[in-house]
N, C-alpha and C positions, 0 to 999 in steps of 0.2 A: 386361358381364353375365356372371355365373357360372352354371354349370349343374352339377347333381348328378343323375345317373341311375343307378338301381339295377337289377340283374338281376331280383330277385324282390321287392325292397322299395325303394321310394324315393318325394314329394308334388309336384303341380304347384302352386307357390306363387309368385305374382307380387306383389311388394311394391314399388310405385313411389311416386309422389307421392300417389296416391289412397289412401283408407283402406279400400278393398275389396280382398280377396285373391281372385284368380281361381284356381280349383283344378280340375284334371282328374285323376281317379283312375280307372283302368280295370282290368278283370279280364283277365288273359292267357288268350286262348282256348285255347292249346295246353296250358299247365301248370295253369291254374286258380288261379294265384297272384295276389295283389294287387300291381300294379305302380304304383309311385309315382315320378314324376319331379319334381324341385324346380328351379325356374328363378327367379332372383332378380335384380332390377335393382340395380346399384351405387348406393348413396346418396351424397349430397354429403359433402364433407369437413367434419369438425367445426370446421375452421379458419374456416368461414363464420360461426360463432357464438361466436368468442372475444370476451371482454368488451372493450368500447371504453373503457377507462379514461381514455385521453388526450382523449376527446371529451365526456365527461360533465361536467355542472355540479354533480352531486351529490357532496358531499365525504364521505370515509370518516370513520367515528366514531373518536374517540381511543381508544387501547388501554385507558386507565383506564375509560372508559365501557363498552367491550366486555366487560371482565372482570366488570362488575356484572350483565350480562345472563345469566350462567350461574347466578345465584342463584335457587333455586326459590321461586316465589311462589304465593299463593292468588289465585283470581279475585276481582276487586274487586266489591263489591256496588253501588257507585255511583261514576260517573266524571263529572268536570266537563268542559266543553269544552276548557279548557286542558290537562287531563290527556290527553284523547283526541288533541289535536293533537300533544302531545309524544310520545306513544306511536307515532303514525303516522310522525313524522319518524324515530324510532329504527328502525321497521320498514323504511322505504324505504332508509335509508342502510345498514342491515345487509344487506338483500337485494341492493343494488347491488354490494357488494363481497364477498359471500359465496355468493350463489345461482348455482350452476353453469349452469343453462339460461336465465339472465336474458335473453340476446340472442335465444335461440331463441323465447322467448315475447314478442318484440316490443321488448325493450330499453327505453330511456328513454321512447320514445314511448308504448308501451303502459302502462308503469307510471305515467307522468305523467297519462294519461287516467284510470286507476284512482284516482290521487291526487285528481284534480279531483272525481270522484264521491264519494270519502270526505270531502273538505273541505266539499262542499255538504251532505252528510248531517250532518256534525258541526255546521255552522253552523245547520242547521234544527232540530236537536234541542232539545226543550223539557224542561228539567229534567235530573236525573242519569240516566245510562245505565249499565246493569249490564255487567260484564265479559263475560258470556255474549252479551248483545245486540251488544256491540262486536265480538266474535269473529264472530258471524253476518254482520255488515255487511262485515267484512274478507273473509270467504269470498265474499260476493256480488260485491264489487268486483273480486276477483282470480280469478273463476271461469273466466277464459280460460286459467289455468294447469292443464293436464291432468295434470301430473306426479303420479304416484301415490305418490311418496315425500314430497310436500309436504302438510303438515297444518297447519291452524290450529285450535288447541285440540282436537286429536285427530280432526279431520274434514277430508276432502279439500275443497279449494276447488271442484274440478270434480266433478260427479256423472257417473259412468260412464254412457254412453248406449247404446253398441252391445253387446248381449248376444244369446246364441243362443236362438232359439225353434224348436220342432219339435213334431211329433205322434208320440209314442212308438208308438202302435198301428199307424201306417202303416209297414209294413216291406215293401220291394220286392225283387224278384229282377231279374236282368239276363240278357238273351239277345242276343248280338251288340250292337247299339246301342240296343236297346229295353228299357224297364223295365216290370215287371208288378206289379199288385196284385190279389190273389185270382185269379191267372191271367188277368187282364184287362190289356190293353196300356194304359199311362198316356199320356194325350194332353197334359193341361195341369195345372198346380198353381197355384191362385189366378189363373187366366187367363193365366199366363205360361209360357214355355218351361221345360222340366224342369231345364236346366243351372243355373238360378238357385237351385234348391233341393236337388238331389240330392247327398247325401254318403254315403260308405261307412260301414258299421257292422259289428259282429259280433252275430250272434244269440246266444241263450242257449246254443246248442250250439256256439258258436265258429265259425259259418259266415259267409261274406261275404254281407251283405245291404246294402240301401241305404235311406236315410230322407230325409224332407223336412225340411230344416233351413236356417235363414237367420240371419244376424247383422242385427239391427235395433234401433231405439230403442223399439219396442213390438211386441206380437204382431200388431197389425192386425185383431184380432177373429177371427171364425170363418174357418177355411181351407176351401178347396174343392179336391177331387181329382177330376179328370175322366178317366174311361177311355173306351174306344171304346163301351162298352155301359152305363155307369152313372156317377152322380155321388155323391160322398161328401163329407160335411161333418164337421169336428171343430174343437175349440178347442185351439190350441197351448199349450204350457207352456214355461217357461224351462228350457233344458237345463242340467243340472249333474250331474257324476258324483261320488259320495261314496266316500272311501277306506274299505276294510274294516278297516283298522288305523289308529290315531292314534299309534302308537309313533314316537318321534323317530328311532329307528334299529333296524333288524331285518333279519336274514338268514334266509331259508328256502329250500326248493326244492320243485319240483313232483314228482309221482310219477315223472315221466320224468327227473328230475334237473336240470331247468332252474333256475338260481339266481334267486331273487326278492329284490331288494334294496330296502328301504324307507328312504328319507331323508325324515324329517319336518322336518328342520332342517339348516342348514349352518353352525351355530354351536354349539360344544361348551361346556358350562358345567361348572364343577368339581363340581357336584352330579350330573352325568350318570354313568350306569354304562357309558358307552362313550367312546372317545377319537377324535381325528382319525386315529390310526394304525389303529383298527378300521375307519374309513370308507375309508381308503386300501386296506386289505386287501380290502374289498368290491369296490373297483375292480379289483384284481388277479383276483378271482374272475370278474368280468365279462370281463376280458381273456382269461382262460384257457378260457372256455366258448364253444361254438359259438352258443348262444342264451342270452339273459338278459333279465330284466324289471327295470326300474328305476322304482320308484313315487315320484314327486315330488309327488303330490297333497297338498294342505294343508301344503306346505312354505313356511314364512314367510321363507326366505332366510337371510342371515347373512354369513359370511366369504367375500368374493369371491376372496380369495387361495387359499382351499381349492379353489374351483372351478378356478382356474388350474392348481394343482398336480395335481389329480385328472385333469383333461383331459390334461395333459402326460404323466402316468404311463400313462394309458389309451391314448393315441394316438401318443405320441412328440413332441408339440408342445403348448405352451399355446395357448389360443384365439387365432386370428390374424385374425378377421374384423371387428374393431371398432376405432374410434378414440375417444379420450377427451381431455378437456382437464384441465390442471392449473392451478389458480389460486393465486397467491402474494400474499396480502394479509394485513394485520394481522388483519382480521376472521376469516379462515380459521384463522390460526395460533392465535388465542385460543380460538375456539369448538371447533375440531377436537381440540386438545390436551385440552380439557375432556371431549370425548366419549370419548377413550381412557381417561381416568380413570374415567368413569362405567361403561364396560364392565368394567374391571378390578375396580372396587368391587362390581359385580354378579356377579363370579365367572366371567365369560366368558373363554375362551381365545382371544386375538386375535393369535396368532402368524402370521407371514407365509410361512414354509416355504422361503424362498430366502435364501442367505447374502448376496447382494449387496443385499438389501432391509433396511430397518429391522426390528428383531426383532418389533415389534408394529404393529398397525393404526394409521394416521395418525402413524407414527413420524417423518415428515418435518416434522410440524407441532409447533412449540414456541414458547412465549413468549420463549425465550432469544434468538431472532433478531430480534425486533421492536425498533424500527420498520423496516418494509420498504416500498419503493416498489411499488405495485400492478403486478402482471405476470401473464402467462398464457402457456401454450404448449400445443401439440398433442402428444399422446403416441400413437404408432402401435406396431404390433407390432415394427417395425424399431428404433425409438428405445428401446423398452422393454428389448430384449434385446441390443442391440449392445454389444460389449465386456464383457459380464458373465461370459463363460466357461461359461455354462450350455449343456449339450448339447441341441440341438433337431434333430429329424429334418427333412430337407428335404422328404420326402414322407411326412407323417404318415398313419396308417391305422387303421382299426378293422375287424377281421375278424369280430367278434362280431355276430350279428344281434340288435340291441338294441331292445326295446319299451319306450317311456317313457310312463308314465301321468301325465297332467296334468289340472288343473282350474283354476277361477277363483281358487283359493287357492294356486296355484303362483306364487310371488312373487319378484321381485328376483333375488338370486343364484341361486335355483333356475331362474329363467327364463334367466339367463345360461348356466347349465349346459345347459339345453335347447337354446338357439340355437347354442351351440358344438358340440353333438353333431349338430345338423342338417346340418352340413357333410359328414357321412359317409353314404354310400349305404345302409348296412345299418340305418339308424335309422328307426323309425316311431313317430309320436306318437299316443297313444290317449287319448280322454276328451272333454274340453270345453276351450274356450280358456283360456289362462292369464290372470293378472291384468292384464298390460300395465304392469308397474312396473319397467322395465329401461333407461330412458334417463338415469337419474340414480342417486344412492346414498342411503343412509339419512341421511347428512349430520349436521348438528348441531342440537340443540335450543337455543332461547334464549327468555327470558321478557321480555315488554314490561313495563317497570318500574311503570307506574301501574295498568294493567288486570290484570296478571298473566296475560295471554293467552300460551299456550305455542305457539311456532312451531317446526315441524320443517323445517329448511331444507337441502335437498340441496346438496352442495358441488361436484359435477362434472356434466358432460354427456357422454354417449357415443352413438355412432351405429354401428349394424351393419346389414347387408342385411336381417336378419330382424326388427329392432326399429324401424327408421325408419318413422315415421308409424303405429306400432302402439301407442303409449302410450295407456293406458286402454281398449285394445281387446284386446290380447294376441296370442299365437301360437295360431293355429287348429290343431287336431289333424288328422292324416291320416285317422284312423278315429274317428268320433264315437260315444260311448256315454253314454246318459243313465241317471241313477239308480244303483242299486247293481249289483254283479256285474261291473264292468268287468274286475277282475283275473281272475275266474274265466273270463270269455269270452276274455280274452287268453291265458290259460294253455291253454285248449282249442285255440285257433287255433295257438299256438306249438308245442304238442306234435304236432299233426297236420302242420304245415308242416315241423317238424324231422325 
């Protein structure tokens, strides 16, 4: 078990095998500061989910067939049974040798059960079936895959269930261990103990308050707040914080000189008016400042290697708290080398930032090496950097008091940046939970040849203390703020605390 405890800023966050996070946040009675402690269970090794290529009866597709799957296709208007069966065989064989989290989501047993459901549906179909209907059935059969990078015809197979609900108008104060609403001591919320609902927030004046919030699959209808002298009722809403700016990159500062860095993406395009160097310079600005605000709301992710180098420059070490797997198959070599070409054709800068790595994203994947025997391995912090000659601090640190704004559209590489920074005691997360798309990668697209259904198939699987069992749930903030004004409230808090 690892612990991170801050003097004035730090969250109690327990992530074990359960999907609920226990949080304890308290106000320091002497200083009036928000005290957050973060306590995290060590997750299992990714080695437990390496592909069992030597045990499967499912054969890999031939390279010549794989190369045809990268050709863009239109959705079919009508499919015969034979065409649907053929497409499904292509789907299963491609996923078996290309999908990173295959074993995590049940391996051959789970996929064969889904195959049986699909086969029964195809056999029972009367008349032609449209490509769109075929895609819907695929999503239904594989809805056990919570992976938020996995799409079938642009839609997740798994519908996100756990979302935050709360009552914005219920704002509480705290005295010692008691919470008050309208100067009345709170006894129960929805008939339950307060700890199930109470979360810290900032008022419009940037002062510490508390609100009733919970992660649930539905609002549960009208909520009840009981004080010692009265009962209040209100209908909760889904909590979500909106960014004030949608700029992909922006640097500003508060009246007190606190830098505010906006990263709306982690992938630079040749059309952009900023570069990766500009983003690295923003990191230097954070490093040189006693306090800083990093806005990652509505950040759709991008180049994970930028995150690695950004964290390295900021703290002295690349992120060290996760393991991932590397899969070496003909399927991945064909499909991922095609992804690299697609990124470059679209004008994206996909450089890797380290001399010992390939110069571009997925640089290890090439059709020049096929055919290969299917293989896989675990990559840890140690194996990634051993023998590279890259200078890494043995005791990385972050002296800046850093406020990170997040929301449900903080996705993928932006979440990796968030969880990497959570290792440091001076970091506090503000807003609403992130997307929960961080245990795999964007991976590779391929098209089913008859239906034209587009599959986005992640190529790896990663585990960290902050992401394990949080896929499709997300990282919960330390300070919850609903609606607009999160940046303004954070600025007011930061300027007063600074």
